[in-house]
N, C-alpha and C positions, 0 to 999 in steps of 0.2 A: 686369707683364710683365718678361721678362728679355731685355735687349738687348745684343748684342755689336757694338761699333763697330770697324771696321778702317780705319786711316788712317796714311799716312806722317807726317802732321803732327799734333802734339798738344803740349800743355804739356810742357816750358817753351818750345818753339818758339812764336813769335808770328807769326800771319798771320790773315787773315780767316777761313780755314777752321778753323785751330787754335782761335781764340777762340770761334767758333760751336760747335765740338764740345765744348769745355770747358764752355761755358754750358749746352749740352744735357745733358751728363752730370750737372751740378749740379742742373738742373731736374728731370730724370727721377728722380734719387735723392731729391730733396725730396718728390716726389709718391709715393714708396713703391715705385718700380720699381728693379730691379737692373740695374747697368750694368758692363760689362767693356770696356776699351778696349785694342786691340792696335795698337801703334804702334812707330815707330823709337826707338832709344835716343839721347837727347840729353843733353849735359852738364847736370846740374842746377845751379841757382843755389847758391852757397856757403851751407852750413848748412841747406839745404832738403831734405827727404825727398821721394821721388816720391809722386805721387797714388796712393791705395790701389786705384783701379780699373784702373791701368795695368799692362799686360803688355808688356814691351819685347823687340824683336828687334834683333840686331846691325845696325849701319848705318854708312854712310860719307856725308860731305857730297857733294852734287852739284857738278859742275865749274862750271856756270854760276850755280848758286844755292847757295852753300855753307851758307846758313842752313837749307836743306832737306836732309834726309838720305834716301838710298835705303836701304831696309831689306832685309835678307837673312833672311827668316823661315824657321825650321826647322819643317817641317810636323808632325813627330812631337810635339814639346813643345806646339805650338799646339793640335793635336787633343786631346791629353791635358787641357790646361787648359780647352779649350772644352767637352769632355765633362763635366768637373766643374762648369762654370758652368751648363750646360743651357739654352742660349738659346732663346727663343721666336722670335726673328728676328735675322738678321745684317744689319747696315747697313754697306755699304762706301762710304767717303767719298772715296777716291782710287782712280785707275784703274790703278795700277802694282803694285809687288810686294805691298804689304799688301792692296790691293783684290783682286788675283788670288788671294792666299791665302784671303781671306774668302769669295770666290765658290766656290773649290774646296772649302772646308770645308763651306759651305752645301749643296753637292751631296752631299758625302760623308755628312753627317748628316741630310739631308732636311729642312733648316730653311729657312723662307722667306727670300728674299734681297731686300733693298731697297738700291738704289744712290742716291747723291745726287751731282748734278753741280754743281760750284762754279767751274770755270775755263774761260774761253773760249780754248782752245788755238789756235784758228784766228787770233784776233787777236794772241795772243802770238807766233805764228810770223811774222806779218807784221812785228811790231815788232823781232824779232831777225833778220830777213832769212833765215829758213829756210822759206820758203813751200813748198818741195818736199816737206815732211813732211805737208802738209795732207791730200792724197788718201789715202795709206796710213794717216794718223792717223785719219781718219774711218772707214775700214774696220775698224780696230782698235776704235774707240769703239763702233761699232754692234754689233760682236761682244760687247764687254764688257758694255754695257748690255742687250744681248739676253738675257743670263743672268738678269736681275733680274725679280722679280715686279712691281716698281714702281720707276720712276726719278723721283726728287724733284728739282724745279728751283726755284731761288731767286726767279725772277721769270717773269712771263708772257712777257716778251721772250725769255728764254733757253729757256723751254719751247717756244715757237714755233720758235726757232732749231734746237733739237735735233730736233723733229718734222719740220722741213723737210729735215733731213739723214738721215731714216730711222730715228730712234729712236722707239720706241713705248712704250706703257704708262706715260706720264708723268703726274705730278701736281705740284701747286704746294706747295712748302715755303718760304714767304716768310720775311722776317726782321722782328723787332721791335727795340725799343730799351729799355734800362734808364733810365727817366726819373728815377731817384734818383741814379744814377752820373753821368748826363749832364744837367746842369741849370745855368741861368745863375747860380745862387747860389754856384757854385764859382769864380767870378771872383776873381783873386788879383793884387794889385798887385806882390807879390814875384816872381811868375812873369813878369809883363810886364817888370819891371826886369831879370830874368835874361837876357832876349833884347834888352835895350837900348831897350825901349819905355817912354816916360814916360806920365804920366796923359793928356796931350793928343795923343799920337801914335797913328797908325793901325797896328794890328798885324794883318797878314794871315797866316793859318796854313793849312798843309797837313798832313794826318795820313795815313800809309800807308807802303807800301813805297817806299824811295828807290831806284827802279829804272826802267829804260828804258821799260817798258810803261805807266808812269803818266803819260807825256808831260810830265815835269818840265822837259825842255829848253825847252818853250814858255813855261812860267812863268818860268824863270830868264832867258830871252832878253828877256822883256817887262819884267822887274823894273827894270833901270837907268833906263829912261825913266819908269816909274811913280814910282820913288823921287825922281827929279828934279822931277816935278810935285807931289809930296807930301812935302816935307821932314820928316824925322823918322819916316817910315813904316818899318816893319820887316816882314820876311818870316821866319817860323819854319817849318822843316820838321821834323816830328815822326815818327820812325820810323827804321828801319835798312834797309840793303840795299847792293848793290854800288856805287851811285853816291854814297853818303854821304861817303866819304872824299875822292873826287875833287872833290865840291862844296866841301867844307871847304877843300881846298888852293887852290881858285880864289879864295877870299877875296873874294867879291862883297860890296861894301859894303851893309850893312843886312840881309844874309841870315845866319841863324843855324840850324845843323843841331843840333837838340836831342837827337837820338838816340831810342832806344826808351823809351817811358814807359808805365807801367801804373798801375792803381788811382787813388788821389787825385791823383797827379801828372798823369795823362792827363786826368782830369776838369778840373783847373785849366788845362791847356794849351788845351783846347777853349774853356772859358768865358771865358778871359782875352783871347781874340782879339776883334777887331772885324769880321772878315770871313774867310770860309773859301774857299779856292781848291781846285778839284778838276778838273784838266784830263784825267783818265784817260778813255779810251774803251773800256777792256777789261773793265769791271765786269759781272759777271752779276747783281749786286744793288747794291752800293755802301753797305756798312754804315757807313763813316766819314761819308758825307754825312748819313745819318740821325742819327748820333751828334752831328754838328755842329748839325743842326736842333734836336735835343733840348736842346742847350746854348745855344739862342737866337741862333744865328749866321745872318746873311744869307750866302748862298753864291753864288759864280760857278762853274758846273759845265758840262762838255761835255754837250751834248744827245745822248747815245748810251748804248746798253746798258741795264743793269738799273736805273740811276737813274731812267729814264723811268717806272718803276713807281710812283714817288711824288713826283717833282720836277715842279712846275708853274711854267712861266715867268711871272714877274711876280707870282706868288702866294706861293710859299714858297722860290723860288730864282731866280737870273738865269741862264738857259741860253744857251749860245753854240755856234756851229758847231763840231763836233768836229774836232780836228786843225788848227785855224786859229789861229795865234799872234796875228794882228792882232785877231781877234774876242775872244780871251781877254783881251788887253790892253785893248781897248775896254770890255769888260764890267767888268773890275776897276776901270778908271778911273771908269766911270759910278758904281759903288757907292762908291768912295772919295770921290767928290765930293758925293754925294747922301745926306746923313744920314737924311732922311725916307724915302727908298726903302729904306735899310738897315733902318730900324725896321719898315716895312711887311712886308718879307720875313721879318724875324725873328719877327714875330707869326704869320705864316702857317706858318713852320717849326715853331714851338712847337705849333700846332694839329695839324699833320701828325704830329709825334712822339707827341702824346697819344693819337692814334687807333691807334697801332701797338704795343700792349702784347703782351707775350710769352704771357700765359695762353691766349688763344684760339688762338694759333699752335701752342703746345705741345699743346693739346687736339686740334687737327687732325692733328698729326704722329702722335700716339698712335693716332688713328683710322686713319691710313694704315698704321701697323704692323699693326693688327688686320685691316685690309682685305687686306694682303699675305698674312697668315697664312690668311685665309679663302680666298684664291685658291689657295694651296698645297693646302688641304684639298679644294677642289673638283677640282683637278687629280688628286689621289690617287684621289678617288672615281671620276672619269672613267676 
């Protein structure tokens, strides 16, 4: 097949959506499919060329999220490039300027349109105090997704959420994990030392956006008391975002902001921890929790959102009440004190990760692309 992806976020930008789409492009290409990605223009890492499948549109950083760019696609050049590519299906992965361009071009060319939903905007609005956008936002999203032949959801939780708000023609596009990249064998004493953790110290790690919607305030508020009860314990925050520098400036004892990591460095950051902390309640799936599981980590996570697709309390994770700082602190303390519980949860986490391989998920997605194409043909015939 020939698949055109439209998304504001793509490499070199790093987010759950961007990483998912980059992995998808690599997987489809390896399977013999052709992929073209239409995205915003981001500054490339020094000395690195752009990815060959990428077609860039001019863009500017968003005010609240400068890591994310708002694209300004020019329809003429996009149409010309898309006609040369000759897609069998257009997949829009964001709902704004690039997604709108993809939907418009799908109509223009008569190509099947697949949309994928990745972000719980209603939860984000609540975290940023702009609840007033929820009602008009859902009107817009229903209209946007209504143009698609199929709407792909990362978890059954979010599929039900969308359907309850009037979005139809949904299907499940769940997530897997690379168990070669994320594996306990990547544990590294040098990485632990870089964040101040000695061989006998407990290292708690968070990976993800360093931003308000991830509930990191609950984790940071709980940390001083936890550190006092567990001398030598360290907390590593891996990622970047608007709160990274303010947290660094606070200079909380035992807290290290490691910044954005990729490749082997990210593998080592996961596997070198003793415990994973994930207080976010806004996840539509929770990729990083699954990566932590594959790395053999016991985890304390908020019992909310897409993580409930695969997290089981007392089996592969320790789930706590969402948005409750006391519950989060108690859960972390329980695991920090109980090595046998950590080992039991780690064993369950590894079993869960082993069951979520990408091959079957990619097969199902390609089937969904073909199903969307079939629906378009039926519509034409009707």
